C-alpha positions in Angstrom: -106.0 62.0 170.5 -104.6 58.6 171.2 -107.0 58.1 174.1 -110.0 59.0 171.9 -108.8 56.6 169.2 -108.4 53.7 171.6 -111.9 54.4 173.0 -113.4 54.4 169.5 -111.6 51.2 168.7 -113.1 49.5 171.8 -116.6 50.8 171.0 -116.6 49.7 167.4 -115.1 46.3 168.2 -117.7 45.8 171.0 -120.5 46.7 168.6 -119.2 44.4 165.9 -118.8 41.4 168.1 -122.0 42.0 170.0 -123.9 42.0 166.7 -122.1 38.9 165.6 -122.8 37.1 168.8 -126.5 38.0 168.7 -126.9 36.9 165.1 -125.1 33.7 165.8 -127.3 32.9 168.7 -130.5 33.8 166.8 -129.8 32.5 163.3 -126.8 30.2 163.4 -123.1 30.2 162.7 -123.3 31.0 159.0 -125.4 34.1 159.6 -123.1 35.2 162.4 -120.0 34.9 160.1 -121.9 36.8 157.4 -122.6 39.7 159.8 -119.0 39.7 161.0 -117.6 39.9 157.5 -120.2 42.5 156.4 -119.4 44.8 159.3 -115.6 44.5 158.7 -116.1 45.2 155.0 -118.2 48.2 155.8 -115.5 49.6 158.1 -112.9 49.1 155.5 -115.0 50.6 152.7 -115.6 53.8 154.8 -111.9 54.1 155.5 -110.9 53.6 151.9 -113.5 56.1 150.7 -112.3 58.7 153.1 -108.7 58.3 152.0 -109.5 58.1 148.3 -111.9 61.0 148.0 -111.3 63.3 151.0 -107.6 63.2 151.7 -105.5 61.1 149.3 -102.3 62.2 151.0 -103.3 60.0 154.0 -102.7 56.9 151.9 -99.8 55.4 153.9 -98.2 55.7 157.3 -97.3 59.3 156.9 -93.7 58.9 158.1 -92.1 59.6 154.7 -94.3 62.7 154.3 -93.3 64.0 157.8 -89.6 63.4 157.1 -90.0 65.2 153.8 -91.6 68.2 155.5 -88.8 68.2 158.1 -86.3 68.4 155.3 -88.0 71.6 154.0 -90.1 70.1 151.2 -93.5 71.6 150.4 -96.3 69.1 150.9 -99.6 70.8 150.5 -102.5 69.2 152.5 -100.5 67.1 154.9 -101.3 69.1 158.0 -104.8 70.3 157.3 -107.8 69.6 159.5 -109.3 67.3 156.9 -106.2 65.2 156.6 -106.0 65.0 160.4 -109.6 63.8 160.8 -109.3 61.4 157.9 -106.1 59.8 159.2 -107.4 59.4 162.7 -110.8 58.0 161.5 -109.3 55.7 158.9 -106.8 54.1 161.2 -109.5 53.4 163.7 -111.8 51.9 161.1 -109.1 49.6 159.5 -108.0 48.4 162.9 -111.6 47.5 163.9 -112.1 45.9 160.5 -109.4 43.4 161.4 -106.6 44.5 159.1 -103.0 43.7 160.3 -102.1 47.3 160.8 -101.0 49.4 163.8 -101.4 53.0 164.7 -97.7 53.5 165.4 -96.8 54.9 162.0 -99.9 57.1 161.6 -99.5 58.4 165.1 -96.2 60.0 164.0 -98.1 61.9 161.3 -101.0 62.6 163.6 -98.7 63.9 166.4 -96.8 65.9 163.8 -100.0 67.5 162.6 -100.9 68.4 166.2 -97.5 69.9 166.8 -97.6 71.8 163.5 -101.1 73.1 164.4 -99.8 74.3 167.8 -96.9 76.1 166.2 -99.2 77.6 163.6 -101.5 79.0 166.3 -98.6 80.5 168.2 -97.2 82.1 165.1 -100.5 83.2 163.6 -100.5 86.7 165.2 -97.0 87.4 164.0 -97.8 86.1 160.6 -100.8 88.4 160.4 -98.6 91.4 161.3 -96.2 90.3 158.5 -99.0 90.2 156.0 -99.6 93.9 156.6 -96.7 94.7 154.2 -98.2 97.0 151.7 -97.2 99.2 148.8 -96.6 102.8 150.0 -99.1 105.2 148.4 -98.1 108.4 146.7 -95.6 106.8 144.3 -95.9 106.5 140.6 -96.5 103.1 139.0 -93.4 101.1 138.9 -91.7 103.0 141.7 -93.7 101.6 144.6 -91.8 100.7 147.7 -92.6 98.1 150.4 -93.4 99.4 153.8 -94.3 97.8 157.1 -97.4 98.6 159.2 -95.3 98.3 162.4 -91.9 99.7 163.0 -88.8 97.5 162.7 -90.9 94.4 161.7 -88.6 92.0 159.9 -90.2 89.5 157.5 -88.6 86.1 158.0 -90.6 83.4 156.4 -87.8 80.9 156.9 -88.0 81.4 160.7 -91.7 80.7 160.6 -91.1 77.5 158.6 -88.4 76.4 161.0 -90.7 76.8 164.0 -93.4 74.8 162.3 -90.9 72.0 161.5 -89.7 71.9 165.1 -93.3 71.7 166.2 -93.9 68.8 163.8 -90.9 67.0 165.1 -91.9 67.3 168.7 -95.5 66.3 167.9 -94.2 63.2 166.1 -92.2 62.3 169.1 -95.2 62.7 171.3 -97.2 60.6 168.9 -94.7 57.7 169.0 -94.5 57.9 172.8 -98.2 57.6 173.2 -98.6 54.9 170.6 -96.0 52.6 172.3 -96.7 54.0 175.8 -92.9 54.6 175.9 -91.8 58.2 176.7 -88.1 57.4 176.4 -88.8 55.8 173.1 -90.4 59.0 172.0 -87.3 60.9 172.9 -85.0 58.5 171.0 -87.4 58.6 168.0 -87.1 62.4 168.0 -83.3 62.2 167.7 -83.7 59.6 165.0 -86.2 61.8 163.2 -83.9 64.8 163.3 -80.8 62.8 162.3 -82.2 62.3 158.8 -83.6 65.9 158.5 -82.1 69.4 158.2 -83.0 70.1 161.8 -80.1 69.6 164.3 -81.0 68.0 167.6 -80.3 70.3 170.6 -81.1 70.6 174.3 -84.2 72.7 173.8 -85.8 70.0 171.6 -84.8 67.3 174.0 -86.4 69.1 177.0 -89.6 69.9 175.0 -89.9 66.2 174.1 -89.3 65.2 177.8 -92.0 67.6 178.9 
């Protein structure tokens, strides 16, 4: 994801400065400055529109939202496909527009979204089995009992939520490592992230972050 974002940054910047250089050579400095400002404003307008109308939860770095999720809070929409696409697109656009922002903070949320998605995919089959809980037929109304479609299947939503939070933490560490090109920094950030959340750091999380 970080590689794609960097490649898009370079392409958009190259197009912006190429258009500015061409206009300056053809029509003078004032026209070149006007083109430069217009393209930058256009990038910023698209980014602001995406955040305002498609995924308002992406307004910000995303780090407070990730920490809130790690502490067990419900934050609807933070790890959806639309918020992932909006956050990645908007940070690329605002950087190429020339705003003094970096992708380090958003990369925590982007990495957390990827980690959450991986955990969700791995858990999806089990969650579908859990959803097969049904009311046993043949009972009178008010006396129904819950049964399971498979034997000895234990419903444990808290375990599913814990796995997703761990995936989010590991993804955030991977995001910070790629943003700074510092794998050890990602490991240290993972411990910092877990220190202010309800997830205790342990050897398994450490090894997953190293890998």
